[in-house]
N, C-alpha and C positions, 0 to 999 in steps of 0.2 A: 532164718530170721523169724522170730515169734512177734506177733502184733500184739501190744498190749493197750485194750482198750481206754485205759486208764490215762495213756499219753496224749490222747485225741484232743485236741481243742475244742471248746466250747462250741455247740452248732455242728459238729462231724459226726456222721453216723459211723459205727464200727468200721465199715470196709471204705470211707472215704480217704482215711489217711495215704491208700494206696493210690487211690483213683487221683488225689491232686498233688502226688510225689511229683518234684521238679523236674525227674529224669525218665520220667514216665511218658509213652506216646500213646496218645489213643487212635486206634485204627474202627473203620468202620466196615464191617462185612454187609455186603449187599448179595442177597440170594437172589438168583434167578430160578425160573422155571424152565424144563427143556422147551416147552412150548414160546417162551420169550427167545430162548436161544435161536431155537428153529425159525422164527419169524426173522429173526435179526439176517440171520443167516441168508435167507430167503429174499431180503431186501439187498445186500449186499451182493450178491450172486446176481442179482438180477441188474443193479448198477454197473457191476463189471462186465456183465456180456452186453449192456446197451452200448450200441455204436452207431456212428452215422457211417458206418462201411454199409453201403449199397448192399453186398454180396454177404450179408449176415444169414443165420442158419434159416429163416422164414424163406429164402430163397433156394435151399437146397445145392449148394454149392458143392462141387465134388472137384478135386484136384488131386491128380496121381503126378508126380514127381519121383520118376525113376533116372537116377543118372545113366546116361550112356545109351538109355533105351527110348523113354518116350515122357514126354509132359503132356498131361491133358487135361482139361478145362470143360467143365458143364456145371450150367446153372440154371434152373427154369423157373418160370413164372415170375420174370421180372417185367414190372410195370414203371415206367417212366423214369428210370434210375439212370443218374450221372455219379461216376466214381470211377478211378483209375486203382487197378490193382497191379502190382508188380511182383516178379517172381525169379529166382536165381534157377538156372539147372545147368548140370554138366553134360556137355556135349563134345566127347573127343576126338571125334572125326569130323568135326564143322560142316557134314552135310546132311539135311534133314528136307523130310516130305512133310507139309501141312496137309492133314486130312481135316476138312468144315465138315460138318452138319449142322448149319446153323437156322434157326427161324425167326427171322426178323419180321416184326409187324409194326415197327415203330421206332425211329430214332436211328442214331449209329454207334457201330463196333469199331472200334480200331485195335488193330493187332500190330504190335511193335516188338519185332527181335532184333536183340543186337547180339553180336558174337565177343569172343574173350577179348578183343582188342576194344570192345567198347565204343569204338568212333565208326565201325561199320554196320551199317542196317543189314541185316539178312533180308528182312520183310518188314515192310510198313504198309498197310493196306486194310482194307475191310475183310471181313470174314464172311465168305461166301455160303450159302446155303448147300453147295456140294461141288464136287470137284478138286482133285488133289493139284496142291499147289508144291512146285518145286523151285525153291529159290536160289540163288547163286550158293556156292561154298564160302565157307566162312572161317575162322580161327578156332579151331578147338580150345573148350576149358570152359569157364563157367559164364552162360549166356544170360541175358537179360530178357524175360518174356513180361509184356507191358500189355495190359487191356485197358483200354480205354471207352466208357460207356458215355453216350450222351444222349439222354433224355429215352435210354433204349426200353424197348418193350419186346419182348420174346424169348427164346429160348437160346442159349449159348452152349455150343459143343463143337470142340475143337481140339485135334491132338498133334503134335509135335514129335514125329517119329525119327530119330538118328539112323543112317545110311551107311 
């Protein structure tokens, strides 16, 4: 199509006939710099990582969850933390030994381990500084391991090893 400027109405500039066409849609192109995108990404990442979870990365948590071998949990530098974290670990034999090495300077920690039946507590108690714990045998399968902290200060370290 060829544009004929003589067809334009009074007051229209040469290109205005196309701009004001009834079927033409206008789009606004917004240009952003790489720095702006970087800053926005950083803000979103920070917001996504922010959590009320007491065991966020500043507390150096480390969890090893190897099915039918060992579940271990370690968190250092905790100060006055109250939180509950729950994991599922596969234990096909139903028999375990708990190896604690915890240094509690305040508050309490409770370890709750439920077997695959879900109704049988294998262990429900504190995590001592040392001394292996051999709880009763449970039903093999997916076990639930729950760590409950109440105003806890210290370092948590324990392993649940399948026998």
